[in-house]
VMD Tcl script that draws the C-alpha trace (Angstrom):
set ca {
  {6.65 14.41 -7.17}
  {10.13 13.50 -5.42}
  {9.88 14.00 -1.64}
  {6.08 14.99 -1.66}
  {4.00 13.07 0.46}
  {1.46 10.52 -1.06}
  {-0.20 7.50 0.06}
  {0.21 3.68 -0.32}
  {-2.56 2.02 0.54}
  {-2.08 -2.00 1.60}
  {-5.15 -3.83 0.90}
  {-6.22 -7.85 1.58}
  {-7.37 -9.80 3.45}
  {-4.88 -11.08 5.34}
  {-3.82 -8.99 8.08}
  {-0.58 -10.27 9.47}
  {1.02 -10.46 5.49}
  {-0.32 -6.41 4.93}
  {1.19 -5.34 7.85}
  {4.33 -7.57 7.10}
  {4.81 -6.08 3.79}
  {3.98 -2.33 4.98}
  {6.19 -2.44 8.12}
  {9.04 -3.83 5.42}
  {8.39 -0.94 2.98}
  {8.95 1.86 5.90}
  {11.95 0.29 7.08}
  {13.25 1.17 3.48}
  {12.21 4.33 3.13}
  {13.10 5.58 6.54}
  {16.21 4.14 5.40}
  {16.35 6.30 2.23}
  {15.52 9.46 4.92}
  {11.92 9.97 3.99}
  {9.14 11.26 6.90}
  {6.86 7.68 7.01}
  {4.15 7.30 9.38}
  {2.29 4.02 8.97}
  {-1.03 3.58 9.92}
  {-1.86 -0.19 10.97}
  {-4.76 -1.71 11.88}
  {-4.41 -2.45 15.14}
  {-3.30 0.94 16.43}
  {-6.06 2.31 15.00}
  {-8.45 -0.15 16.62}
  {-6.79 0.60 19.57}
  {-6.75 4.92 19.23}
  {-10.49 4.63 17.82}
  {-11.92 1.72 19.69}
  {-13.34 -1.83 19.06}
  {-16.81 -1.27 18.69}
  {-16.30 1.30 15.06}
  {-13.94 -1.02 13.11}
  {-16.16 -0.31 10.15}
  {-15.32 3.24 10.10}
  {-11.86 2.52 10.10}
  {-10.99 3.03 6.70}
  {-12.33 6.26 6.64}
  {-10.35 7.32 9.80}
  {-7.08 5.85 8.23}
  {-8.01 7.83 4.78}
  {-8.77 11.25 6.59}
  {-5.78 10.57 8.80}
  {-3.59 9.86 5.65}
  {-4.76 12.41 3.46}
  {-3.31 15.43 6.39}
  {0.16 13.77 6.21}
  {0.09 13.59 2.58}
  {-1.16 17.00 2.45}
  {2.00 18.01 4.79}
  {5.32 16.10 2.89}
  {4.71 12.67 4.47}
  {4.44 9.11 3.18}
  {1.66 7.41 4.28}
  {1.43 3.59 4.43}
  {-1.88 2.30 5.40}
  {-2.54 -1.00 6.01}
  {-5.81 -1.54 8.12}
  {-8.66 -3.73 7.11}
  {-10.51 -2.53 4.44}
  {-12.84 -5.54 2.97}
  {-15.20 -3.41 0.70}
  {-13.91 -2.08 -2.40}
  {-15.72 1.23 -2.43}
  {-13.83 2.19 0.99}
  {-10.45 2.21 -0.76}
  {-12.25 3.81 -3.72}
  {-13.53 6.33 -1.55}
  {-10.28 7.00 0.09}
  {-8.56 6.82 -3.48}
  {-10.79 10.10 -4.41}
  {-10.07 12.35 -1.00}
  {-6.52 11.97 -1.28}
  {-3.98 13.15 -3.59}
  {-1.29 10.96 -5.02}
  {-2.61 7.60 -3.76}
  {-1.76 4.01 -4.64}
  {-2.94 0.66 -3.43}
  {-0.63 -2.42 -3.54}
  {-2.78 -5.09 -3.78}
  {-1.61 -8.37 -1.39}
  {-4.33 -11.20 -2.86}
  {-4.98 -14.31 -0.73}
  {-6.46 -17.28 -2.26}
  {-6.49 -19.53 0.76}
  {-7.57 -16.57 2.24}
  {-10.77 -15.79 0.36}
  {-12.05 -19.74 1.77}
  {-10.82 -19.93 5.08}
  {-10.37 -16.03 6.95}
  {-13.43 -14.22 8.33}
  {-12.77 -11.61 6.16}
  {-13.55 -14.16 2.98}
  {-15.87 -11.13 1.99}
  {-13.10 -8.90 0.98}
  {-13.82 -7.40 -2.35}
  {-10.34 -7.36 -4.50}
  {-9.85 -4.08 -6.08}
  {-10.39 -3.50 -9.96}
  {-7.24 -1.37 -10.16}
  {-4.63 -1.56 -8.14}
  {-1.34 -0.12 -9.61}
  {1.15 -3.10 -7.26}
  {0.16 -6.53 -6.93}
  {2.08 -8.86 -4.48}
  {1.17 -12.09 -5.06}
  {2.70 -14.29 -1.70}
  {1.95 -17.25 -3.65}
  {4.79 -16.46 -6.00}
  {6.43 -13.82 -4.07}
  {8.80 -13.65 -0.93}
  {8.23 -10.64 1.04}
  {11.65 -9.23 0.57}
  {10.55 -9.64 -3.04}
  {6.94 -7.72 -2.13}
  {9.22 -4.98 -1.14}
  {11.41 -4.40 -3.76}
  {8.58 -4.17 -6.35}
  {6.69 -1.67 -4.43}
  {9.63 0.45 -4.41}
  {10.39 -0.17 -7.69}
  {7.17 1.18 -8.63}
  {7.60 4.61 -6.60}
  {10.80 4.63 -7.87}
  {9.21 4.76 -11.80}
  {6.74 6.90 -10.49}
  {9.76 9.35 -8.99}
  {7.88 9.56 -6.14}
  {10.81 8.53 -3.68}
  {14.60 8.77 -4.88}
  {16.17 5.68 -6.46}
  {17.98 2.68 -4.32}
  {21.46 2.16 -4.03}
  {21.38 0.06 -7.60}
  {21.75 -3.18 -9.17}
  {18.41 -4.15 -6.64}
  {16.09 -4.52 -9.26}
  {16.23 -6.65 -13.05}
  {15.42 -4.74 -15.82}
  {12.76 -7.20 -16.18}
  {10.87 -6.61 -13.15}
  {11.21 -2.51 -14.24}
  {9.65 -3.31 -17.99}
  {6.74 -5.03 -15.93}
  {6.47 -2.32 -13.85}
  {6.21 0.37 -16.63}
  {3.80 -1.58 -18.21}
  {1.84 -1.76 -15.72}
  {1.55 1.61 -14.88}
  {1.54 2.72 -18.75}
  {-1.48 0.23 -18.97}
  {-3.38 2.14 -16.14}
  {-2.33 5.81 -17.34}
  {0.54 6.76 -14.68}
  {2.94 6.34 -17.78}
}
mol new
graphics top color blue
foreach p $ca { graphics top sphere $p radius 0.5 }
foreach p [lrange $ca 0 end-1] q [lrange $ca 1 end] { graphics top cylinder $p $q radius 0.2 }
display resetview
C-alpha cells in the first residue's frame, strides 16, 4: 500500500486541537516526500459557505475520496460531531483511518458537547497524556506499521509504543 493514497480523518470536539495535530502530521508527511492535502474545517467553510456547516463532513469525504483515489494522502480535520457522518465517510472511502482526539473538558464546555465518540478509531491521541509531538509520532508510527507510509529516520519510537500500536491494530483486524 506504500505510496498509495489514503485518508486519515481526525475527529474530536476541539477544533484547534484537531487542526494542530493534523498540521503536524501533514508537515512530517511532506518532509517524507508524500503528496498530502489537508482538508481543514475553516477552509471548507470558506469555500462552501457558512450556511451549510452540517454538509461539510460529506463534502470533505467526497474530496478526500477523490484525492486518495489519485494517490494523495488526504488529512481531514473537519467538524463532524455525528458518528454516522464519519462512518459514512469510512464506507465511501477505500483506505481510511480515524484518529480520535478525546477532549474530556470539551464534553462539558464546548458548543460541540454533543460530539459522538467513535466506536473503533484506529488511533487514539489523548491530549491529557500525550503532547502534540507525541500524538504526531503515534499517528505516523501507526501509518508505518500498516505499511501505508515509509519509515522515518529511525530511533523515533520506543519498542513499547510500537507494540501498543500493533496490538490495537490487531484487535481491530488490521494485522
